[in-house]
C-alpha positions as CSV (number, residue, x, y, z in Angstrom):
1,M,14.1,3.9,10.9
2,P,15.3,6.2,7.9
3,A,18.4,4.1,7.7
4,E,16.3,0.9,7.3
5,I,14.3,2.5,4.6
6,V,17.5,3.6,2.7
7,A,18.8,0.0,3.0
8,L,15.6,-1.3,1.5
9,M,15.8,1.3,-1.2
10,D,19.4,0.3,-2.0
11,A,18.4,-3.4,-2.2
12,A,15.6,-2.5,-4.6
13,G,17.7,-0.1,-6.7
14,V,15.6,2.9,-5.7
15,Q,17.6,6.2,-5.9
16,R,15.1,8.7,-4.3
17,L,11.9,8.4,-2.4
18,M,9.1,11.0,-1.8
19,L,7.8,10.8,1.8
20,S,4.4,12.2,2.7
21,A,2.9,13.1,6.0
22,W,-0.3,11.2,6.5
23,R,-3.2,11.6,8.9
24,R,-6.2,9.3,9.2
25,P,-9.2,10.0,11.4
26,G,-8.1,10.1,15.0
27,R,-4.3,10.0,14.6
28,W,-1.2,10.7,12.5
29,L,0.5,7.8,10.8
30,I,3.5,9.9,10.0
31,T,3.8,13.6,11.0
32,N,5.2,16.5,9.1
33,D,8.0,16.7,11.7
34,E,8.9,13.0,11.2
35,V,9.0,13.5,7.4
36,A,11.3,16.5,7.9
37,A,13.6,14.5,10.2
38,H,13.9,11.7,7.6
39,V,14.7,14.2,4.9
40,E,17.2,16.0,7.0
41,A,18.9,12.7,7.8
42,F,19.2,11.6,4.2
43,P,18.6,14.7,2.0
44,D,20.0,13.1,-1.1
45,R,17.6,10.1,-0.8
46,F,14.3,11.6,0.5
47,A,12.0,14.4,-0.7
48,G,9.3,15.5,1.7
49,V,5.7,16.4,1.3
50,A,3.8,18.2,4.1
51,T,0.1,17.9,4.8
52,V,-2.5,19.7,6.8
53,D,-4.8,18.2,9.4
54,L,-7.5,16.6,7.1
55,P,-10.3,16.8,9.7
56,I,-10.2,20.6,9.3
57,P,-13.1,21.5,7.0
58,W,-12.1,22.8,3.5
59,R,-10.6,26.2,3.7
60,P,-10.0,28.7,0.8
61,P,-6.4,28.7,-0.5
62,N,-5.8,32.2,1.0
63,D,-6.6,31.0,4.5
64,K,-3.9,32.0,7.0
65,L,-3.7,28.3,8.1
66,Y,-1.6,27.7,4.9
67,Y,0.8,30.6,5.2
68,P,3.6,28.6,6.6
69,L,3.5,26.3,3.5
70,Y,3.3,29.3,1.1
71,V,6.5,30.8,2.6
72,R,8.4,27.7,1.6
73,W,7.3,28.2,-2.0
74,D,9.7,31.1,-2.3
75,I,12.7,28.9,-1.8
76,P,14.4,27.9,-5.1
77,G,14.1,24.2,-6.0
78,P,11.7,21.8,-7.5
79,P,8.1,22.8,-7.8
80,M,5.8,22.1,-4.9
81,P,2.5,20.3,-5.9
82,S,-0.6,21.2,-4.0
83,G,-3.9,19.5,-3.7
84,P,-6.8,18.8,-1.4
85,C,-6.2,15.1,-1.0
86,H,-3.8,12.2,-1.4
87,T,-4.0,10.0,-4.5
């Protein structure tokens, strides 16, 4: 599937695409692992954005649930935006 997306990007003249994990009530549409696999397959074409399970009630930013994401912030590179929802 990532190769098909890249072919469509090429046809449309799109250089780079940001992929986001997405969960709707009851099921994942695309998981964090799937986003990571796409980025790994085409690192020059895709940037990935992780998400947390949205049905989990709001938690404070220092909750241990988010620690795996915070660890990634120490890696040099572009800034990592963070927010409570998709727009």
